[in-house]
C-alpha positions in Angstrom: -21.6 -5.3 -17.0 -18.7 -3.0 -16.6 -15.2 -4.5 -14.8 -12.4 -3.3 -13.3 -9.2 -5.1 -12.4 -7.8 -5.8 -9.1 -4.2 -5.7 -8.5 -1.3 -7.8 -6.4 1.4 -5.8 -4.8 4.6 -6.9 -3.9 5.9 -4.5 -1.4 9.8 -3.2 -1.0 12.0 -5.0 1.2 14.6 -3.2 2.8 18.0 -4.9 3.4 20.4 -3.7 6.4 22.6 -2.7 3.0 19.6 -1.0 1.4 18.9 1.2 4.5 22.7 2.2 5.3 22.6 3.4 1.3 19.7 5.3 1.6 21.0 6.7 5.3 24.2 7.6 3.5 22.2 9.6 0.7 21.0 11.9 3.7 24.3 12.1 5.5 23.8 9.3 8.1 26.3 7.7 9.4 24.6 6.0 12.4 23.8 2.3 12.7 20.7 0.6 11.8 18.4 0.0 14.6 16.2 -2.9 13.7 12.8 -3.6 15.4 9.6 -5.8 14.4 7.8 -2.6 12.4 11.1 -1.8 10.7 14.3 -0.3 10.8 15.5 3.2 11.9 18.6 5.4 11.5 19.3 8.7 13.4 21.6 10.9 14.8 20.8 14.3 16.9 18.9 16.1 13.8 17.4 13.2 11.1 15.7 10.3 11.4 15.2 7.8 8.7 12.7 5.2 9.0 11.5 2.3 6.5 8.6 -0.2 7.1 9.2 -4.2 7.8 7.8 -6.4 5.3 5.1 -8.2 7.6 4.6 -4.4 9.6 1.2 -2.5 8.7 2.7 -0.5 6.3 5.8 -2.5 4.4 7.9 -0.9 1.9 7.6 2.6 3.3 10.2 5.2 3.6 10.0 8.2 6.1 12.7 10.7 6.6 12.9 14.0 8.5 15.1 16.7 9.8 13.9 17.1 13.5 15.9 20.4 13.6 13.4 22.0 11.3 9.6 21.4 11.8 7.3 21.9 9.0 5.3 24.9 10.5 8.7 27.5 10.2 9.1 29.9 7.7 11.5 29.8 5.1 11.8 33.0 3.8 13.2 32.2 0.1 11.9 28.5 -0.2 13.5 26.0 -3.1 12.0 27.0 -6.7 8.9 24.3 -7.3 11.4 23.3 -10.5 14.3 22.9 -8.8 12.0 20.8 -5.7 11.0 18.7 -8.4 14.2 17.9 -9.9 15.9 16.9 -6.6 12.8 14.9 -5.2 12.3 12.8 -8.7 16.8 12.6 -8.5 16.5 11.8 -5.0 13.6 9.1 -5.4 15.2 7.5 -8.5 18.3 7.2 -6.6 16.9 5.4 -3.5 14.6 3.2 -6.1 11.3 4.2 -4.8 9.6 5.5 -8.0 6.8 2.9 -9.0 7.7 0.4 -11.4 5.4 0.1 -14.7 4.6 -3.0 -16.9 5.0 -3.9 -20.1 1.1 -4.8 -19.6 -1.9 -3.8 -22.2 -4.1 -4.0 -18.6 -1.7 -1.9 -16.4 -1.2 1.2 -17.7 0.9 3.4 -15.0 1.4 7.0 -14.8 3.4 9.3 -12.6 2.9 13.0 -12.4 4.9 15.1 -10.2 4.6 18.4 -9.3 5.7 21.0 -6.8 4.3 24.4 -4.9 5.2 27.2 -2.7 3.2 26.9 0.4 2.5 30.2 1.9 1.8 31.2 5.8 -0.4 34.0 6.9 1.2 36.5 9.5 -0.9 38.9 11.7 0.5 41.4 13.3 -2.4 42.8 15.0 -3.2 45.3 12.2 -3.0 43.6 8.9 -2.6 39.9 7.3 -0.2 39.3 5.1 0.6 36.3 3.3 4.8 35.0 3.1 6.7 31.7 1.8 6.6 29.1 4.1 8.4 26.0 2.1 8.0 24.4 -1.0 5.9 21.0 -1.3 6.5 18.2 -3.6 4.3 15.1 -4.4 3.8 12.6 -7.1 0.6 11.4 -7.9 0.2 7.4 -9.4 -2.6 6.8 -12.0 -3.3 3.3 -12.9 -5.6 3.2 -15.9 -6.8 6.3 -15.7 -7.8 6.4 -12.3 -6.1 7.5 -9.3 -4.0 5.7 -6.8 -4.6 6.8 -2.9 -4.2 5.3 0.3 -1.3 5.2 2.6 1.4 2.8 0.8 0.7 4.8 -2.3 1.9 8.2 -1.2 5.1 10.1 -2.4 5.4 13.8 -0.3 8.5 16.0 0.3 9.1 19.1 1.5 11.8 21.4 1.2 13.1 24.9 2.6 15.8 27.0 0.7 18.2 23.5 0.4 17.6 21.0 -1.9 17.9 18.5 0.5 14.2 17.9 1.4 13.4 18.2 5.2 11.0 15.6 5.1 9.9 12.7 2.9 7.5 10.0 2.9 7.5 7.6 0.1 5.4 4.5 -0.3 5.0 2.8 -3.2 5.1 -1.2 -4.5 8.5 -3.0 -5.6 5.9 -5.0 -8.2 2.4 -5.1 -9.3 0.5 -7.5 -11.3 -2.9 -8.2 -12.4 -4.9 -10.5 -9.8 -8.5 -10.8 -10.7 -11.2 -9.1 -13.0 -14.0 -8.2 -11.4 -17.5 -6.4 -11.6 -17.3 -2.8 -11.3 -20.4 -1.8 -8.6 -22.1 1.5 -10.4 -22.1 4.8 -8.5 -25.9 5.0 -8.3 -26.0 1.6 -6.0 -23.4 2.9 -3.9 -24.9 6.1 -3.2 -28.3 4.1 -3.0 -26.9 1.6 -0.2 -25.1 4.3 1.6 -28.5 6.5 1.9 -30.6 3.2 2.6 -27.9 2.5 5.7 -28.4 6.3 7.2 -32.3 6.8 6.7 -32.9 4.2 9.5 -31.2 6.7 12.1 -33.7 8.1 14.7 -32.0 11.3 14.2 -32.0 11.6 10.4 -34.3 13.9 9.1 -33.2 14.0 5.7 -31.2 12.5 2.6 -27.6 12.9 2.5 -26.0 15.7 0.1 -22.9 14.3 -2.2 -19.9 16.8 -2.4 -17.7 15.0 -3.9 -17.2 10.9 -5.4 -14.2 9.4 -6.8 -13.3 6.3 -8.0 -9.4 5.3 -7.0 -7.3 2.5 -6.5 -6.5 2.5 -2.6 -3.8 0.6 -0.8 -4.8 0.4 2.6 -2.4 -0.8 5.6 -1.0 -4.3 5.2 -3.6 -7.1 6.3 -2.2 -10.5 4.9 -1.6 -12.0 1.7 -2.5 -11.8 -1.0 -1.6 -7.7 -1.1 -4.5 -6.5 -3.0 -4.8 -3.0 -4.7 -8.3 -2.5 -5.0 -11.0 0.2 -6.5 -13.0 2.1 -4.0 -15.3 4.9 -3.9 -14.4 8.0 -2.2 -17.4 10.1 -0.9 -17.8 13.0 0.8 -21.0 13.6 2.6 -23.1 16.2 4.5 -25.7 14.6 6.9 -28.3 13.6 7.4 -29.1 16.6 9.6 -30.4 15.8 13.1 -34.1 16.5 13.5 -35.1 19.9 15.3 -38.1 20.5 17.3 -39.2 23.4 14.9 -38.1 26.4 17.3 -34.2 25.6 17.5 -32.0 26.8 14.6 -31.2 23.7 12.4 -27.7 22.6 13.5 -25.2 22.4 11.2 -23.9 19.0 9.6 -20.3 18.1 9.5 -18.8 16.5 6.2 -17.2 13.3 6.7 -15.4 10.9 4.4 -16.6 7.7 3.1 -15.1 5.0 1.7 -17.2 1.8 -0.1 -15.7 -1.1 -2.3 -16.2 -0.3 -5.7 -15.8 -4.3 -6.4 -17.6 -7.5 -6.2 -16.7 -11.1 -7.7 -17.9 -11.2 -11.5 -20.4 -14.4 -11.7 
């Protein structure tokens, strides 16, 4: 029987002092405004928000420069290497990088990367691609599995300056092994998914799987224990709706399905 570890997360807590220190790094001098969902600091052009400990997304930090849109074009965006250095330095100073553990059962890897995002302009005659911004992201893996979900995501966008025009950072303060459970096999998950769809009256063929990935998913906070658990992320097409044979076969949209990848070991 294959097994996999479930982890318990402890979210970051942002005290008023910590929020003010973060705001200072972005040049914000306004007062901290508290709410049940978190805290906000803002001026005419910039907004910094953090999630409250018992909110849906505790430990999340979001920053945006409202004077610059993500869709605005920048002719000379920051070089990817410079964006990576700037983002990693800022995340380190804000203490937002996922902390590693000295534990054989918890191997945590962080892989930062950045690339220039292009836009397509059309002048009525031809289309041409132009630089728009530089996007940074940091991927987290635990025990060689990717970590996904709104509470384990690090993204930033840059124009020409080393200060980001937007930043989204969500990771844990601490993480620890919680329970070793049985790993559900891929064929079991796909079989259960196809069986659940087969009984629909408008479905006449089996599903087509375009992508299947096993990952740890940190979903919205729903109470304690706050778990980081494995799930299968499956991109499927179909089943296709039945036709009368005379009309063209309709296109079947793709959708992403998330199913638990574990059950309690006996």
